C-alpha positions as CSV (number, residue, x, y, z in Angstrom):
1,X,-7.0,3.6,9.8
2,X,-9.4,2.1,7.3
3,X,-10.9,-1.4,7.8
4,X,-12.8,-1.5,4.5
5,X,-15.8,0.6,5.5
6,X,-16.3,4.1,4.2
7,X,-17.7,5.5,7.4
8,X,-17.2,4.8,11.1
9,X,-20.1,2.9,12.8
10,X,-19.9,5.3,15.7
11,X,-18.1,8.4,16.8
12,X,-17.0,6.6,19.9
13,X,-15.1,8.8,22.4
14,X,-14.8,11.8,20.0
15,X,-16.8,13.2,17.1
16,X,-14.0,13.1,14.6
17,X,-14.0,12.2,10.9
18,X,-10.2,12.4,10.5
19,X,-9.8,8.7,10.8
20,X,-12.0,5.9,9.5
21,X,-12.7,2.8,11.7
22,X,-14.4,-0.5,11.3
23,X,-15.9,-0.7,14.8
24,X,-16.4,1.3,18.0
25,X,-13.8,-1.0,19.8
26,X,-11.2,-0.3,17.1
27,X,-11.9,3.5,17.3
28,X,-11.6,3.6,21.1
29,X,-8.4,1.5,21.1
30,X,-6.8,3.8,18.5
31,X,-8.0,6.9,20.4
32,X,-6.2,5.8,23.5
33,X,-3.0,4.7,21.6
34,X,-2.6,7.4,19.0
35,X,-5.5,9.6,17.9
36,X,-6.0,11.6,21.1
37,X,-2.6,13.2,20.4
38,X,-3.4,13.8,16.7
39,X,-7.0,15.0,16.7
40,X,-6.5,18.7,17.4
41,X,-3.6,18.9,14.9
42,X,-5.6,17.1,12.2
43,X,-8.6,19.3,12.7
44,X,-6.5,22.4,12.3
45,X,-4.8,21.0,9.2
46,X,-8.2,20.2,7.7
47,X,-9.5,23.7,8.3
48,X,-6.4,25.2,6.8
49,X,-6.7,23.1,3.7
50,X,-10.4,23.8,3.4
51,X,-9.7,27.5,3.3
52,X,-7.4,26.9,0.4
53,X,-9.9,24.7,-1.4
54,X,-7.7,21.6,-1.0
55,X,-10.1,19.3,0.9
56,X,-9.1,15.7,1.3
57,X,-12.2,14.1,2.8
58,X,-12.3,10.8,4.7
59,X,-14.5,9.4,2.0
60,X,-11.7,10.2,-0.5
61,X,-9.0,8.6,1.8
62,X,-11.1,5.5,2.2
63,X,-11.6,5.2,-1.6
64,X,-7.9,5.7,-2.3
65,X,-6.8,3.1,0.3
66,X,-9.4,0.6,-1.1
67,X,-8.2,1.3,-4.7
68,X,-4.6,0.7,-3.8
69,X,-5.4,-2.6,-2.3
70,X,-7.6,-3.6,-5.3
71,X,-4.8,-2.8,-7.8
72,X,-2.0,-4.3,-5.8
73,X,-3.7,-7.6,-5.0
74,X,-3.6,-9.3,-8.4
75,X,0.2,-8.9,-8.6
76,X,0.5,-11.1,-5.5
77,X,-1.0,-14.0,-7.4
78,X,2.2,-14.1,-9.5
79,X,4.6,-13.7,-6.6
80,X,3.2,-15.9,-3.8
81,X,4.3,-19.2,-5.3
82,X,7.7,-18.6,-6.8
83,X,10.1,-21.4,-7.5
84,X,13.0,-19.7,-5.8
85,X,11.3,-19.1,-2.4
86,X,9.2,-21.1,0.1
87,X,5.5,-20.2,-0.1
88,X,4.7,-16.7,1.1
89,X,8.3,-15.7,1.4
90,X,8.1,-13.2,-1.4
91,X,8.7,-9.7,-0.2
92,X,11.5,-10.5,2.2
93,X,13.3,-7.4,0.9
94,X,11.4,-5.6,3.6
95,X,10.3,-2.8,1.2
96,X,7.4,-0.6,0.4
97,X,5.4,-1.4,-2.7
98,X,5.4,1.7,-4.8
99,X,2.2,1.3,-6.8
100,X,1.5,2.3,-10.4
101,X,-2.3,2.3,-10.4
102,X,-2.8,2.0,-14.2
103,X,0.0,-0.5,-14.7
104,X,0.3,-2.6,-11.6
105,X,3.2,-4.6,-12.9
106,X,5.2,-1.4,-13.5
107,X,5.4,-0.8,-9.7
108,X,8.5,-1.5,-7.8
109,X,9.8,-2.0,-4.3
110,X,11.6,0.8,-2.3
111,X,13.6,-0.6,0.7
112,X,12.5,0.9,4.0
113,X,16.0,2.3,4.6
114,X,15.4,4.4,1.5
115,X,11.7,5.2,1.9
116,X,12.1,6.4,5.5
117,X,14.6,9.2,4.9
118,X,12.9,10.1,1.6
119,X,9.4,10.6,3.1
120,X,9.7,11.2,6.8
121,X,10.6,14.9,6.2
122,X,7.1,15.4,4.7
123,X,5.2,13.6,7.6
124,X,3.8,16.1,10.1
125,X,5.3,15.6,13.6
126,X,2.0,14.6,15.1
127,X,1.7,11.7,12.5
128,X,5.2,10.3,13.1
129,X,4.1,8.0,15.9
130,X,1.4,6.5,13.6
131,X,3.9,6.1,10.8
132,X,6.3,4.4,13.2
133,X,3.5,2.1,14.4
134,X,2.8,1.0,10.8
135,X,6.5,0.2,10.2
136,X,6.8,-1.6,13.5
137,X,3.7,-3.7,12.7
138,X,5.1,-4.5,9.3
139,X,8.5,-5.6,10.7
140,X,6.9,-7.5,13.6
141,X,4.7,-9.5,11.2
142,X,7.3,-10.3,8.5
143,X,10.4,-10.4,10.6
144,X,13.8,-9.2,9.5
145,X,15.5,-12.5,8.8
146,X,17.0,-12.6,5.3
147,X,18.8,-15.9,5.4
148,X,18.0,-19.1,3.4
149,X,16.8,-21.3,6.3
150,X,13.1,-22.0,5.7
151,X,12.5,-22.8,9.4
152,X,13.3,-19.2,10.2
153,X,11.5,-17.5,7.4
154,X,8.2,-16.0,8.4
155,X,5.2,-15.9,6.1
156,X,5.3,-12.4,4.6
157,X,1.7,-11.6,5.5
158,X,2.1,-7.9,5.9
159,X,2.5,-5.3,3.1
160,X,3.2,-1.6,2.9
161,X,1.8,0.1,-0.2
162,X,2.6,3.7,-1.3
163,X,1.1,6.0,-3.9
164,X,1.0,9.7,-4.5
165,X,-2.2,11.4,-5.8
166,X,-2.0,15.0,-7.2
167,X,-4.2,17.6,-5.5
168,X,-3.6,21.1,-6.9
169,X,0.0,22.2,-6.1
170,X,0.5,19.4,-3.7
171,X,0.6,15.6,-3.6
172,X,-1.5,13.5,-1.3
173,X,0.8,10.7,-0.2
174,X,-1.0,7.5,1.0
175,X,0.7,4.7,2.9
176,X,-1.4,1.6,3.4
177,X,-0.7,-1.3,5.7
178,X,-2.2,-4.6,4.5
179,X,-2.6,-8.0,6.3
180,X,-3.1,-11.2,4.4
181,X,-6.3,-13.0,5.3
182,X,-6.4,-16.3,3.3
183,X,-3.5,-18.7,3.4
184,X,-3.8,-20.6,0.1
185,X,-1.5,-19.5,-2.7
186,X,-2.8,-19.7,-6.3
187,X,-1.3,-22.7,-8.1
188,X,-0.3,-22.7,-11.7
189,X,2.4,-22.5,-14.3
190,X,4.3,-19.3,-14.8
191,X,2.2,-18.0,-17.7
192,X,-1.1,-19.1,-16.0
193,X,-0.2,-17.0,-13.0
194,X,0.7,-14.1,-15.2
195,X,-2.6,-14.3,-17.0
196,X,-4.5,-14.6,-13.7
197,X,-2.7,-11.5,-12.3
198,X,-3.4,-9.5,-15.4
199,X,-7.1,-10.1,-15.2
200,X,-7.5,-7.6,-12.4
201,X,-9.7,-5.3,-14.5
202,X,-12.4,-8.0,-14.7
203,X,-12.7,-8.6,-11.0
204,X,-16.0,-7.3,-9.6
205,X,-16.0,-5.0,-6.6
206,X,-17.6,-7.8,-4.5
207,X,-14.8,-10.2,-5.2
208,X,-13.2,-11.7,-2.1
209,X,-10.1,-9.9,-1.0
210,X,-6.9,-11.7,0.1
211,X,-5.9,-8.7,2.2
212,X,-7.4,-6.6,5.1
213,X,-6.6,-2.9,5.2
214,X,-5.2,-2.5,8.7
215,X,-4.5,1.2,8.3
216,X,-4.1,4.0,5.8
217,X,-2.1,7.1,6.5
218,X,-2.0,10.2,4.3
219,X,0.1,13.3,4.3
220,X,0.9,16.1,1.8
221,X,4.1,17.2,0.1
222,X,5.0,19.6,-2.7
223,X,4.5,18.1,-6.1
224,X,7.3,15.6,-6.7
225,X,8.5,14.3,-10.1
226,X,6.5,11.2,-10.7
227,X,9.4,9.7,-12.7
228,X,11.3,9.2,-9.4
229,X,8.6,6.8,-8.2
230,X,8.6,4.7,-11.3
231,X,11.1,2.2,-12.6
232,X,12.6,2.6,-16.1
233,X,10.3,0.7,-18.4
234,X,11.8,-2.4,-20.1
235,X,12.8,-2.2,-23.7
236,X,11.2,-4.2,-26.5
237,X,14.2,-6.6,-26.4
238,X,13.9,-7.1,-22.7
239,X,10.2,-7.8,-22.8
240,X,10.3,-10.3,-25.7
241,X,13.8,-11.7,-25.8
242,X,14.0,-10.6,-29.5
243,X,17.1,-8.7,-30.6
244,X,16.9,-5.0,-31.4
245,X,15.4,-4.4,-34.9
246,X,13.2,-7.5,-34.6
247,X,9.4,-7.6,-34.6
248,X,6.6,-9.5,-32.9
249,X,6.4,-11.7,-36.0
250,X,9.7,-13.2,-34.8
251,X,8.2,-14.7,-31.7
């Protein structure tokens, strides 16, 4: 769990750095609910990795979770006020946002019914309750209604983000649970929203965030083919609307 701070403010009921918290109250609540059953297992896993030189520190996990939020957030500017949906209804596919850090718009959504059987086999048994808690929180916030009645459509204020980071012969898989904080969607024409979303590289680190990191969960797996986590890139014709053999001068 990572609430935007690199270190816990207190060790609370246990001197453990396996999980990062925003407050003593948050730490104590999580200890009673989940972490007291995880702690010994996570410590052993950490020591085993350390012996192999594959240390994944809590500073690293905090940085990865913050980076994932930072690179996902601008894409929401484009989606949150679409003409086809009521405000904040984007994301009702109930999927996990598979991030492409260097090209945020190249990411795609993997439905939960696909993500769960794909990744659950890699999640250690002691982390399964936390993974289920993330998914339950996501479904509880967004609802599961997929019909057209605006009165029954909940604001999609929860997001699940996923990204793999290579670490030696393994991948560090990070699942982040986000909660929307502000409730004002960016207004603008289609191209204005696209331009706004693409300016993520110019946002300063102190820029106000539209999302709170409610939790970040990491687990390892053997190196997987990265191509399976990326969509097929669009062709020149699909991007520009120009027929094959054309050039940018035809726009």
